[in-house]
N, C-alpha and C positions, 0 to 999 in steps of 0.2 A: 477510839476517837469519838468525840461527842457527835451524836446525830447519825453515826454510821450504823447500818443495819446489817446483821448477818443472817443469811438465809440457809446456812448449812444444815443438813439433816442431823438431828441429835444423834450422838454415837450409840445411845442406848435404845434408839427406836427399833421396834421389832421388825425383822425383815418380812417382806411380802411372802406369803406361802399359800399355795393352792393345793388343797387336799383332794385326793381322788378317793371316793368311797369304795370300800371293798364289797365284792359280791358275796352275799350271805350263802352258806351251804343250803342246798335245796331250793334256792330261788329259781324262778322261771327264767331269769336272765342267764343262767348257766345250766342248761339241761344236761342230764347224766349221759344220754346217748346222743350222738350227732344226728341231725335231721337227715332224712333220705335225700339223695341228690335229685334236683329238679331238672326236668327237661327244658332246655333253653327255648324260649319263645322267639320265633322269627321276628326280626325287627322290621317295622314298616319303613318304606322309603320316606325320606324327608319331604314334607309338604312344600309345594311351590307357591303357597299362598303369600301374597305380598305382606300381609299383616304379620306373618311369622318370620319372614326373611329380614325385616327391618328391626333394629333394636328399639326398645321403648325409649322415648325421650326422657322419661323420668329416671330410667336406670343409667343413662349416659351422662346425666348432669352430675358434675363433681361438686361436692359440698366443701366449704372452707374448713380447714382444720380447727378443732375446738379451742386450741390455745392461741388463736390469732383472731380475736374479735375485731369487728370493724369499728374504729373510733368514731367515724361519722354517724354510724347507726346509733352508737351509744349516746352521742351528744344530742341526737334528735329524739331520744327516749324521754317522754314527758315525766316518767317516774323519777328521773334524776333531779327534778325541781324540788323534791322533798329535802329540806335542809338537814333532816336527821339521817338521811340515807348515806351520805358520805362518811361520817364518823362510824356508822354501823359497819359499812363495807370495809373500811380501813381496819377496824378491829377484827373482822373476820379474816382478812388477809394475814394479819400478824399472828392470830391464833392458829391459823392453818399452817403457817411456817413453823411455829413453835411446836405444834403437835407432831411434826414430821410427816404429814400427809403428802408432802411433795409440793413443788412450786407451781405446777400447772393450774391447780384450782385457785391458789393464792394469786396467780397472775390475773385471772379474770376479776377477782374481787378488787385488786389494786387498780386495775384500769378503770373499772366502773366507779370506784371511790374518787379517783382523780378527776374523771369527767363530771361527776356530781358536784365536787367542790368548784370546778370551773363554771358549771352551768348555774349554780346558785349565785355565784358572784356576779355573773352577767345579768341574771334576772334582777338582782338587787341594785345593780349599778355600782357595785363596790369593787375595791381591789381584792384580788385573791388573798386568802388567809394563809397563815403558816400551816394550817391543816393540809392545804394543797401541797406545800413543800414536803411535809412528812410523807404524804401518800406517793409523791413522785420519787422520794428517796427509796421508799420501799419497793416501788415498781422498778426503779433502776437496778436495785440489788437483786430482784428476782430475775430480771433479764440476764444479769451477769452470772447468776447461779446456773442458768440454762446455757451459758456460753454464747448468748446473743448480745455481744458487747456493742455491736453497731446500733442496735435498737435502744440500748441503754443511754447512748450519748445524747440524742435529742431530748430524751426525758430529763436527764440531769442538767442539760443546758437550759431547759425551761425552768427547772427548780432554782437555779442561781439567779434568775431574773425576777423572781417574786419578792424576796426580802427587801425591805426598805431600811437601810442601816440607820436612818435618822429616827427610827421608831424604837430604838433601844437594843438592849443586849440580846433578847430573844431573836430578833431579826438578824443581828450580826452573827450569832452562833449558827443560825440556819444557813446563812450564806457561806460561812466557813466550812460547815459540814458538806455542803453541796460541792464546793470547789475541791475538797479533799476526795470526795467520792468520785467526782468526774476525773480527777487526776489519776486515781487508781484504775479507772476504766480505760483511759488512754494508755496507761502503762501496760495493761493486759493486751491492748491492740498493738503494742510495739511502737506507739507514737510518743517517743520519749520527750521531744521538745514541747509538745502540747501538755504532756503530763507535768513537766517541770513548771510550765507557765501557770497551770492550775494550782499546784502546790504553793508557788510563790504568792499568788493572789490570796489563797486561803490563809497563809501564814501572816500576810500583811493585815488582813481583817482581824485575825486573832490578836495580833500585837496592839492594834489600835483599840480593841475592845477591852483587853485584859491588862495591857502593859507588858513591856518586854521582859520584865523581871518575874512574871508569873511562871510558876513551874510547868504549867500546861503548855506554854510556848516552847520551853525546852524539850518537852516530849514530842511536840510536833516537829521541831527541827531534827531530832533524832530519827523520827519516823520517815521524814522526807529523805534524809541522808541514806538510809538503808534501802528505800524504795528505788532510788535512782542510782 
């Protein structure tokens, strides 16, 4: 489908492998004779010092998981004002997916790219561009590849609100792709009614843009039929 993004790991990507180095003959890491037994040293009783009985605050503080960056912190990052940052991060996200490195690193790139496009549009007082739509499509696809479908839904709902169909074919196709991807996500969540509703809206946009006799419309009809 046009505009849909696949984030599956390529089948020919090499599997992760951790090699354990062998111990060389004669190395000090493997002595020829076992060391003599050592006399156990009596253990000292635990200290009753308050400083040792209480855990360190720094150690008890839990850090957020690396794959769940804070969107508010990203939006407040002044580096996102750079208009060249969004396209660069979006390319990194797509290249990371294509290379088979895994979706976790790509997720961070896609989130930062989306926030950068949003931030630049706000700073310029302009409407968000289709670059934002593409980054949201990529972000939604990454969430789905991780099985985090609930998190993909608001991302894709944001994506379908950006295109302005009065601005031409590109915006119409972006809206069509967004509705189809959102329909797929609802389908994975088992919300069939919402899935069908998204497919119907996407199909209507495509018919109005391409005409009902366009072969791509027939392909969409067949796709929706098999999905539901």
